[in-house]
C-alpha positions as CSV (number, residue, x, y, z in Angstrom):
1,M,16.5,-18.5,12.4
2,K,17.0,-19.9,8.9
3,R,17.1,-17.5,6.0
4,A,14.3,-17.5,3.4
5,D,14.7,-17.7,-0.3
6,G,18.4,-17.0,-0.3
7,L,17.6,-13.3,0.2
8,G,19.2,-13.1,3.6
9,L,15.8,-12.4,5.3
10,D,14.2,-14.4,8.0
11,P,10.7,-15.7,7.4
12,Y,9.1,-13.0,9.5
13,Q,10.7,-10.3,7.5
14,T,9.7,-12.0,4.3
15,L,6.1,-12.1,5.6
16,A,6.2,-8.5,6.6
17,N,7.5,-7.5,3.1
18,A,4.7,-9.6,1.5
19,V,2.1,-7.8,3.6
20,V,3.4,-4.3,2.5
21,Q,3.7,-5.4,-1.1
22,Q,0.1,-6.8,-1.2
23,A,-1.2,-3.5,0.3
24,A,0.7,-1.5,-2.4
25,E,-0.8,-3.8,-5.1
26,D,-4.3,-3.4,-3.6
27,Y,-3.8,0.4,-3.5
28,R,-2.7,0.5,-7.1
29,A,-5.7,-1.7,-8.2
30,S,-8.1,0.6,-6.3
31,L,-6.6,3.6,-8.0
32,K,-7.0,1.9,-11.4
33,R,-10.7,1.1,-10.7
34,L,-11.3,4.7,-9.5
35,A,-9.6,6.1,-12.6
36,R,-12.1,4.1,-14.8
37,D,-15.1,5.0,-12.6
38,P,-14.7,8.1,-10.5
39,E,-18.0,7.3,-8.7
40,N,-16.7,4.0,-7.4
41,H,-17.2,4.5,-3.7
42,I,-15.9,1.0,-2.8
43,A,-12.5,1.8,-4.5
44,A,-12.4,5.2,-2.8
45,D,-13.0,3.6,0.6
46,E,-10.3,1.0,0.0
47,I,-7.8,3.7,-0.9
48,K,-8.7,5.6,2.4
49,D,-8.3,2.4,4.4
50,L,-5.0,1.6,2.8
51,R,-3.7,5.2,3.4
52,R,-4.6,4.7,7.0
53,F,-2.6,1.5,7.0
54,F,0.4,3.2,5.3
55,R,0.3,5.8,8.0
56,S,-0.1,3.4,10.9
57,G,2.2,2.2,13.6
58,W,1.7,-1.3,12.4
59,Y,3.0,-0.4,8.9
60,S,6.1,1.2,10.5
61,V,6.7,-2.1,12.4
62,L,6.6,-4.0,9.1
63,T,8.9,-1.8,7.1
64,S,11.2,1.2,7.2
65,V,9.8,2.6,3.9
66,D,8.1,5.9,4.6
67,G,4.3,5.5,4.2
68,E,3.8,9.0,2.9
69,Y,6.5,8.5,0.3
70,L,4.9,5.2,-0.8
71,I,1.5,6.9,-1.1
72,K,3.0,9.7,-3.1
73,M,4.7,7.3,-5.5
74,L,1.6,5.2,-6.0
75,D,-0.6,8.3,-6.5
76,A,1.8,9.6,-9.1
77,E,0.9,6.6,-11.3
78,Y,-2.7,7.9,-11.5
79,P,-2.3,11.7,-11.3
80,D,-5.9,12.4,-12.3
81,V,-7.4,10.3,-9.5
82,E,-8.2,12.3,-6.3
83,V,-9.5,10.8,-3.0
84,E,-10.0,12.8,0.1
85,D,-8.6,11.2,3.3
86,K,-11.8,12.1,5.2
């Protein structure tokens, strides 16, 4: 299969990376919205959904980056924001 963008990655891996990157950006955006408005239930629900994704088997098929590590790194950007996983 041809390589994409000169990065040495096939198109499927490029797509997988884009999915994970978009999920991380969505997570970060939800944290930011929740930091501005702690009562934003939509943002809190999005964070919960994305945490489930980062912990899922599908996520581990897409990347070798540990999902718990990624959650921890993203949460560290907004240390005052707390969302229960329940």
